[in-house]
C-alpha positions in Angstrom: -34.9 -32.6 -30.1 -31.5 -31.9 -28.4 -30.1 -33.4 -25.3 -30.4 -31.7 -22.0 -26.8 -30.5 -22.2 -27.4 -28.9 -25.6 -30.5 -27.0 -24.5 -29.7 -23.9 -22.6 -31.9 -21.0 -21.8 -31.1 -17.5 -22.6 -30.2 -16.7 -19.0 -27.5 -19.4 -19.0 -25.8 -18.2 -22.1 -23.0 -15.7 -21.7 -21.9 -13.3 -24.3 -18.3 -12.7 -25.2 -18.4 -9.4 -23.3 -19.6 -11.1 -20.1 -16.9 -13.8 -20.4 -14.3 -11.1 -20.8 -15.6 -9.3 -17.8 -15.3 -12.5 -15.8 -11.7 -13.0 -16.9 -10.9 -9.4 -16.1 -12.2 -9.9 -12.6 -10.2 -13.1 -12.1 -7.1 -11.4 -13.4 -7.5 -8.5 -11.0 -8.1 -10.9 -8.1 -5.0 -12.9 -9.0 -2.9 -9.8 -9.3 -3.9 -8.8 -5.8 -3.2 -12.2 -4.5 0.3 -12.1 -6.1 1.0 -8.7 -4.6 0.0 -9.9 -1.2 2.1 -13.1 -1.5 5.1 -11.0 -2.5 4.5 -8.7 0.5 4.2 -11.7 2.9 7.2 -13.5 1.4 9.4 -10.4 1.7 8.2 -9.9 5.3 9.0 -13.5 6.2 12.4 -13.3 4.7 13.1 -10.0 6.5 12.0 -11.5 9.9 14.1 -14.6 9.3 17.2 -12.7 8.3 16.7 -10.0 11.0 16.3 -12.6 13.8 19.6 -14.3 12.6 21.4 -11.0 12.6 20.1 -10.0 16.1 21.2 -13.4 17.5 24.8 -12.3 16.4 25.1 -15.2 14.0 27.8 -14.9 11.3 29.2 -17.2 8.6 31.4 -20.0 9.9 29.6 -20.6 13.2 27.4 -23.4 12.0 28.6 -27.0 11.5 29.7 -27.0 7.8 27.0 -29.3 6.3 24.3 -27.5 8.3 25.7 -24.1 7.0 25.4 -25.3 3.4 21.8 -26.2 4.0 21.2 -22.8 5.6 22.6 -21.0 2.6 20.6 -23.2 0.2 17.5 -22.1 2.1 18.6 -18.4 1.8 19.0 -18.8 -2.0 15.6 -20.5 -2.2 14.2 -17.5 -0.3 15.7 -15.1 -2.8 14.3 -17.2 -5.7 10.9 -17.1 -4.0 11.0 -13.3 -3.9 11.9 -13.2 -7.5 9.2 -15.7 -8.6 6.5 -13.8 -6.5 7.7 -10.5 -8.0 7.3 -11.9 -11.5 3.8 -13.0 -10.6 2.9 -9.6 -9.3 4.4 -7.8 -12.3 1.6 -6.5 -14.5 1.7 -7.1 -18.2 -0.1 -8.4 -21.3 -3.5 -7.7 -22.9 -4.6 -11.3 -23.0 -6.4 -11.9 -19.7 -6.4 -15.7 -20.0 -2.7 -15.9 -20.7 -1.9 -13.6 -17.8 -4.2 -15.6 -15.5 -2.3 -18.8 -16.4 1.1 -17.1 -15.9 0.1 -15.7 -12.5 -1.4 -19.0 -11.3 1.8 -20.9 -12.3 4.1 -18.4 -10.7 2.0 -18.3 -7.5 2.1 -22.1 -7.2 5.9 -22.2 -7.6 6.3 -19.3 -5.2 4.2 -20.9 -2.5 6.3 -24.1 -2.7 9.4 -22.0 -2.4 7.7 -20.1 0.5 7.4 -23.4 2.4 10.8 -24.8 1.5 13.0 -21.7 2.3 12.2 -21.3 6.0 12.2 -25.1 6.4 15.7 -25.3 5.1 17.0 -22.4 7.2 15.3 -23.4 10.4 16.1 -27.1 9.8 19.8 -26.4 9.4 19.8 -24.4 12.7 18.1 -27.2 14.5 20.4 -29.8 13.0 23.4 -27.7 14.1 22.0 -27.4 17.6 21.6 -31.2 18.0 25.0 -32.0 16.3 
């Protein structure tokens, strides 16, 4: 007699086809999330850059250390867009491998999504209180 974990009913067992359907569904959901994250990241970067341009800011106005932090934030923002675009880029037949790739890139992209505006806005605040 097997243990409780070894005994499964027919309704609890999944076939390879059902598992593949589940992975396919997860992949489609993650691809959609990656596309939405890319759209959101691009929109945030456009709003940040647009607001700076409208305020008539140009290079050399900020205190030098604050300006370096600002440009570091801008570079991180560009890297964020690149990482999120890589996450949204379709490719591969192996659903599980694609799921792992998208999850990793989304996590990295979200960290960059938080870091980029924090650096840009933080540098402007630091310059204001200099």
